[in-house]
C-alpha positions in Angstrom: 0.0 0.0 0.0 1.4 3.4 -1.1 1.2 6.1 1.5 0.9 9.7 0.3 1.5 13.1 2.0 -0.3 16.1 0.6 -1.2 19.7 1.5 -4.3 19.4 3.7 -6.8 19.6 5.2 -9.2 17.3 3.4 -10.7 18.9 0.2 -7.7 20.6 -1.2 -6.7 20.4 -4.9 -3.5 18.6 -3.6 -5.7 15.9 -2.1 -7.6 15.6 -5.5 -4.2 15.2 -7.3 -3.1 12.6 -4.6 -6.3 10.6 -5.2 -5.6 10.6 -8.9 -2.1 9.3 -8.3 -3.4 6.5 -6.1 -5.9 5.5 -8.7 -3.1 5.4 -11.3 -1.1 3.1 -8.9 -4.0 0.9 -8.0 -5.6 0.7 -11.5 -9.3 0.3 -11.0 -9.1 0.0 -7.2 -10.5 2.8 -5.0 -7.9 4.6 -2.9 -7.9 3.7 0.8 -8.3 6.7 3.1 -5.6 5.2 5.4 -3.1 5.9 2.6 -3.6 9.6 2.7 -1.8 11.9 5.2 -2.6 15.7 5.2 0.1 18.2 6.2 -0.4 21.9 7.0 2.3 23.1 4.5 3.9 22.0 1.3 7.3 21.9 3.0 6.0 19.6 5.7 4.5 17.2 3.1 7.8 17.1 1.2 9.8 16.5 4.4 7.5 13.6 5.3 8.6 11.9 2.1 12.2 12.9 2.5 12.4 11.3 6.0 10.5 8.2 5.0 7.3 8.9 7.0 5.4 8.3 3.8 6.2 6.8 0.4 5.5 9.9 -1.7 4.4 13.5 -1.4 2.1 15.1 -4.0 2.7 18.8 -4.2 1.9 21.6 -6.7 4.8 22.9 -8.7 3.3 25.2 -11.4 0.0 26.9 -12.2 -0.9 28.0 -15.7 -1.8 31.5 -14.5 0.5 32.2 -11.5 3.6 30.2 -12.6 5.9 28.3 -10.3 5.3 27.3 -6.7 8.4 28.6 -5.0 8.2 26.4 -1.9 8.2 23.3 -4.0 11.1 24.4 -6.2 13.2 25.4 -3.2 12.5 22.1 -1.4 13.4 20.1 -4.5 16.8 21.8 -4.7 17.5 21.3 -1.0 16.4 17.7 -1.0 19.1 15.0 -0.8 17.0 12.0 -1.7 13.7 12.8 -3.5 13.1 12.1 -7.2 10.1 13.1 -9.3 8.0 9.9 -9.8 5.1 11.3 -11.8 3.6 14.6 -12.9 -0.2 15.1 -12.8 -1.9 18.0 -14.6 -5.2 18.9 -12.8 -7.8 21.3 -14.2 -8.7 23.9 -11.5 -12.1 25.4 -11.2 -12.7 27.6 -8.1 -15.9 27.9 -6.2 -17.0 30.7 -3.9 -18.1 28.9 -0.8 -20.3 30.9 1.7 -23.5 30.8 3.7 -24.2 34.3 2.5 -27.2 34.6 0.2 -25.8 37.6 -1.7 -22.3 38.9 -2.7 -23.1 42.2 -1.0 -23.1 40.6 2.5 -19.6 39.1 2.1 -16.9 41.0 4.1 -14.0 38.5 4.1 -12.7 36.0 1.6 -10.2 33.3 2.6 -8.0 31.2 0.4 -4.5 30.1 -0.6 -2.5 33.0 -2.1 -2.4 31.2 -5.5 -6.2 30.8 -5.5 -6.8 34.4 -4.6 -4.4 35.4 -7.4 -6.2 33.1 -9.9 -9.5 34.8 -9.1 -8.2 38.4 -8.7 -10.2 40.0 -11.6 -13.4 38.3 -10.5 -12.9 39.4 -6.9 -12.1 43.0 -8.0 -15.3 43.1 -10.1 -17.7 41.3 -7.8 -16.3 41.7 -4.2 -14.3 45.0 -4.4 -14.8 45.8 -0.7 -14.2 42.4 0.7 -11.0 41.8 2.7 -8.8 39.1 1.1 -6.9 36.9 3.6 -4.3 34.4 2.5 -4.3 31.0 4.2 -2.0 27.9 4.1 -4.5 26.0 2.0 -7.9 26.5 0.3 -9.8 24.6 3.0 -8.0 26.1 6.1 -10.8 28.4 7.0 -13.9 26.6 5.9 -14.9 26.3 9.6 -15.1 30.1 9.6 -17.5 29.9 6.6 -19.7 27.6 8.5 -19.8 29.9 11.5 -20.2 33.4 9.9 -22.5 34.3 7.0 -20.3 37.3 6.1 -17.3 35.0 5.4 -16.5 33.2 2.1 -13.7 30.9 1.0 -12.4 30.0 -2.5 -11.9 26.3 -2.9 -13.1 23.3 -4.9 -16.7 22.1 -5.3 -15.5 18.9 -3.7 -14.5 20.8 -0.6 -17.9 22.4 -0.4 -19.5 18.9 -0.6 -17.1 17.4 2.0 -17.8 20.2 4.5 -21.5 20.4 3.6 -21.3 24.1 2.7 -23.2 26.0 -0.1 -21.6 27.3 -3.3 -22.7 30.8 -4.2 -20.8 31.2 -7.5 -18.9 28.7 -9.7 -16.6 28.9 -11.5 -14.9 32.2 -10.5 -11.3 31.7 -11.8 -10.3 34.4 -14.2 -9.1 32.0 -16.9 -11.3 29.0 -18.0 -8.3 26.8 -18.8 -6.7 27.2 -15.4 -4.7 24.1 -14.4 -2.0 23.1 -12.0 0.8 20.7 -12.4 1.6 18.5 -9.4 4.7 16.4 -8.8 4.8 13.1 -7.0 8.1 13.0 -5.1 9.6 9.8 -3.6 13.0 8.4 -2.6 13.1 5.7 -5.2 13.3 6.0 -9.0 10.0 5.6 -10.9 9.0 2.0 -11.8 7.8 3.0 -15.3 9.8 4.5 -18.1 9.6 8.3 -18.2 8.8 10.6 -21.1 10.0 13.9 -19.6 12.9 14.9 -17.3 13.7 17.7 -14.9 17.0 19.1 -13.6 18.3 22.1 -11.8 21.7 23.8 -11.8 23.6 26.7 -10.4 26.3 28.7 -12.4 29.9 29.0 -11.5 29.9 32.8 -11.9 27.4 35.5 -12.6 28.9 36.9 -15.8 27.7 37.8 -19.4 26.8 34.6 -21.3 27.0 32.3 -18.2 23.4 31.0 -18.9 23.9 30.7 -22.6 26.5 28.0 -22.4 24.2 25.5 -20.6 21.3 26.3 -22.9 23.5 25.7 -26.0 24.3 22.2 -24.7 20.7 21.4 -25.3 20.2 23.5 -28.5 23.2 21.9 -30.2 21.5 18.5 -29.8 18.0 19.5 -30.7 16.7 18.8 -27.2 13.5 20.7 -26.5 13.2 22.5 -23.2 9.5 23.0 -22.2 10.2 25.2 -19.2 12.9 27.2 -17.5 12.6 29.0 -14.2 15.0 30.7 -11.8 15.1 30.9 -8.1 17.7 32.8 -5.9 20.5 30.7 -4.4 20.0 32.7 -1.2 23.8 33.1 -1.0 24.1 36.5 -2.8 21.9 38.9 -4.7 22.0 38.1 -8.4 22.9 34.4 -8.1 20.3 31.9 -9.3 19.3 28.3 -9.5 17.8 27.3 -12.8 15.1 24.7 -13.1 14.6 23.1 -16.5 12.0 20.6 -17.8 13.0 18.6 -20.9 10.8 16.7 -23.4 12.9 13.6 -23.3 13.6 10.6 -20.9 16.8 10.6 -18.9 18.1 7.5 -20.9 17.8 9.3 -24.2 21.3 9.1 -25.8 21.3 12.8 -26.7 20.3 13.8 -23.2 22.8 11.6 -21.5 25.5 13.2 -23.7 24.2 16.7 -22.9 24.2 16.0 -19.1 27.8 14.9 -19.3 28.8 18.2 -21.0 26.5 20.2 -18.7 28.7 19.3 -15.7 31.6 21.4 -17.2 29.5 24.6 -17.6 27.6 24.5 -14.3 28.6 24.8 -10.7 26.1 22.2 -9.2 23.9 20.0 -11.3 21.0 18.0 -9.9 18.9 15.5 -11.8 15.4 15.8 -10.3 13.8 12.8 -12.1 12.5 11.2 -15.3 8.8 10.6 -15.3 5.5 10.4 -17.1 2.8 13.1 -17.3 -0.8 12.2 -16.6 -3.4 14.8 -17.7 -6.7 14.7 -15.8 -9.7 15.4 -18.0 
């Protein structure tokens, strides 16, 4: 039985992604609730997998509107043992959950910072005077919604059903094609052959052309990079770690050759995993 850590409490999009992963693992079997372990932050969920308290952690890494999830990227770089096992792309449709009968009565809106940002235009148009308060997860303050008719939360329709709360408006995200990519992180290599790979590296010196050299390693071999993102090293202003997603498995001969050359033009190089991508429809 695979045990999974995720950003809780129950009803978050991370839990939905974790359930999708367990269904992939178990084929047609229904996931067992005892396999699921909610954590209050993304970092804690990742640490649970890092220290062997669970088999894997399912965490968000990128949203189609708001971009990278910095806590996940930073934790991946710092981890000494975790590998990406699987990527899951989940469509995100936000609901405004409240016991209020009208929008005019809502004074406060709670949600995760990413969800608030994904609904920013809708909130400005429909709830311009409501206070927006960021929480650790979408479902953190649903108990406040249950207790106060002037309070609303942005979360999934599934969360509203679980907590037996009404949905006033759905969907409210600014972009209809909103989706989030989740990573399944574990201490062992994936059991199935990957189709994509991810890596991260830092540069030896911050100087003109320093980033061009690593990128040319891939360009010269016709290897497509589907994503590149930077995060500060936290050592000095202007120094960065670069995260790259590649449209090729790690055992691709061209990629293996590229990784060997990449070691000579980077300071630290970290292979984050080779994995498949499952798109939820």
